[in-house]
C-alpha positions in Angstrom: 113.3 98.4 150.2 112.0 95.0 151.1 113.3 95.3 154.7 112.1 98.7 154.9 108.4 97.8 153.9 108.4 94.9 156.2 109.3 96.9 159.3 106.8 99.7 158.3 104.2 96.6 158.1 105.6 95.5 161.5 105.3 98.8 163.1 101.6 99.5 161.8 100.5 95.9 162.9 102.1 96.6 166.4 100.2 100.1 166.7 96.8 98.0 165.6 97.5 95.4 168.2 98.0 98.2 170.7 94.9 100.0 169.7 92.9 96.4 170.0 94.4 95.9 173.6 93.3 99.0 174.6 89.8 98.6 173.3 89.6 95.1 175.1 90.8 96.4 178.4 88.0 99.0 178.5 85.3 97.0 176.9 85.9 93.5 175.9 82.3 92.8 175.1 81.9 95.5 172.5 85.2 94.2 170.8 83.8 91.1 170.7 80.5 92.3 169.1 82.7 94.2 166.4 84.6 90.8 165.8 81.2 89.1 165.2 79.8 92.0 163.1 82.8 91.3 160.8 82.4 87.7 160.6 78.7 87.8 159.8 79.5 90.5 157.0 82.4 88.0 155.7 79.4 85.1 156.0 77.1 87.1 153.9 79.7 87.8 151.5 80.5 84.2 151.1 77.0 83.4 150.5 76.4 85.8 148.0 79.5 84.6 146.2 78.2 81.1 146.4 74.7 82.1 145.1 76.4 83.6 141.9 78.3 80.4 141.7 74.9 78.7 141.4 73.8 81.3 138.9 77.0 80.6 136.8 76.0 76.8 136.8 72.8 77.2 135.6 74.0 79.5 132.8 76.7 76.8 131.9 73.8 74.2 131.9 71.9 76.4 129.3 74.7 76.9 127.2 75.3 72.6 127.4 71.7 72.2 126.6 71.8 74.8 123.6 75.2 73.3 122.1 73.9 69.5 122.4 70.5 70.4 120.6 72.7 72.3 118.0 74.8 69.2 117.6 71.8 67.0 117.1 70.2 69.2 114.6 73.4 69.6 112.6 73.8 65.9 112.7 70.2 65.4 111.3 70.9 68.1 108.6 74.1 66.6 107.8 72.5 63.0 107.2 69.6 64.7 104.9 72.5 66.4 102.9 74.5 63.3 102.5 71.7 61.5 101.4 70.7 64.0 98.8 74.1 64.3 97.5 74.5 67.7 98.6 78.2 67.4 99.4 79.2 71.0 100.6 76.0 71.3 102.8 76.8 67.9 104.1 80.5 69.1 104.9 79.4 72.5 106.5 76.8 70.8 108.7 79.0 67.9 109.8 81.9 70.5 110.6 79.4 72.5 112.7 77.9 69.2 114.4 81.5 68.3 115.5 82.1 71.8 116.9 78.8 71.8 118.8 79.5 68.4 120.2 82.9 69.6 121.2 81.5 72.5 122.9 78.9 70.4 124.6 81.4 68.0 126.0 83.4 70.8 127.1 80.6 72.3 129.0 79.5 69.2 130.3 83.0 68.6 131.9 82.8 72.1 133.2 79.4 71.4 134.8 80.8 68.2 136.5 83.9 70.2 137.9 81.8 72.9 139.0 79.4 70.3 140.9 82.3 69.0 142.7 83.5 72.5 143.8 80.0 73.7 144.6 79.5 70.6 147.0 82.9 71.8 148.8 82.0 75.2 148.9 78.4 74.5 150.2 80.2 72.1 152.9 82.4 75.2 153.9 79.7 77.6 153.8 77.8 75.6 156.3 80.6 75.0 158.7 81.1 79.0 158.5 77.6 79.3 159.6 77.7 76.9 162.3 80.7 78.4 163.8 79.3 81.9 163.5 76.3 80.4 165.5 78.3 79.0 168.1 80.4 82.2 168.6 76.9 84.2 168.8 75.9 81.7 171.6 79.3 81.8 173.3 78.9 85.7 173.2 75.5 85.3 175.0 77.0 83.2 177.6 79.9 85.6 178.0 77.5 88.6 178.2 75.3 86.7 180.8 78.4 86.1 182.9 79.8 89.4 182.6 76.3 91.1 183.7 76.2 88.4 186.8 80.0 89.7 187.7 78.8 93.3 187.4 75.7 92.7 189.6 77.8 90.7 192.1 80.6 93.5 192.2 77.8 96.2 192.6 76.3 94.3 195.6 79.8 94.0 196.9 80.4 97.7 196.8 77.2 98.3 198.6 78.1 95.7 201.5 81.6 96.9 201.6 80.5 100.4 202.3 78.2 99.3 204.6 80.4 97.4 206.6 83.0 100.5 206.4 80.3 102.6 207.8 79.5 99.9 210.5 76.0 100.1 209.3 74.8 96.8 207.5 72.5 98.3 204.4 73.2 101.8 205.6 71.9 103.1 202.4 68.8 101.1 202.7 68.4 102.2 206.2 69.0 106.0 205.1 66.0 105.8 202.7 63.7 104.1 205.3 64.5 106.7 207.9 63.7 109.5 205.2 60.4 107.9 204.3 59.7 107.7 208.2 60.2 111.4 208.6 58.5 112.1 205.1 55.5 110.1 206.6 55.4 111.7 209.9 55.3 115.3 208.2 52.5 114.1 205.8 50.5 112.7 208.7 51.3 115.7 210.7 50.0 118.2 207.9 47.1 116.1 207.1 46.1 116.4 211.0 46.4 120.1 210.7 44.4 120.4 207.8 41.4 118.4 209.2 41.5 119.0 212.8 39.1 121.8 212.8 36.5 119.9 210.8 37.1 116.7 212.9 36.5 118.7 216.3 33.3 120.2 214.8 32.0 117.0 214.1 33.0 115.6 217.6 31.1 118.5 219.5 27.9 117.7 217.3 28.1 114.3 218.3 28.6 115.1 221.9 25.7 117.5 221.7 23.5 114.9 220.3 24.4 112.4 222.9 23.7 114.9 225.8 20.0 115.8 224.3 19.7 112.1 224.0 20.3 111.5 227.6 18.3 114.3 228.9 15.2 113.0 226.9 15.3 109.8 228.2 
């Protein structure tokens, strides 16, 4: 049964790795972004757990202070009862004083142990955040290099297609030729639409010049 479960686990992991390999071959940056999002979520979870640990420490501290105060209170009451000769009250207060003192000692040890654990967890959490930030920066670097590679690849494709056609920058030349033709058509259309008015204006100017010459 164990061997069967192991084989099933290995088969599932193999299929998973195959899927990841396919995703990586299609879009490696997208897969990297997925990994980083998962790492960010894990880091957030650790941060919340660490914050909960600090909250628990505060609760331990409150319990410790309460036990300490009650132990001191019962100690004072036991002393008063002993002086008054109330031995039953004295024994009750003294017993409770010992219980509170033991509880305070146990809580104090737990707090000291927790302080050491928190310091270690805080250090590891900071390392996680630094590693995550380093990975995010590396992702930006990779995205920049990938984009440059895409741009260079696109430029090379344009230049290679131009070289095959024997016309460097043939696509741009085609666009410039089209613009020239379009400009010529627009100019011709403009001239056709304004020729009547322009000729009439020239005739008036010529007639005015002739009259001026005859008068002079």
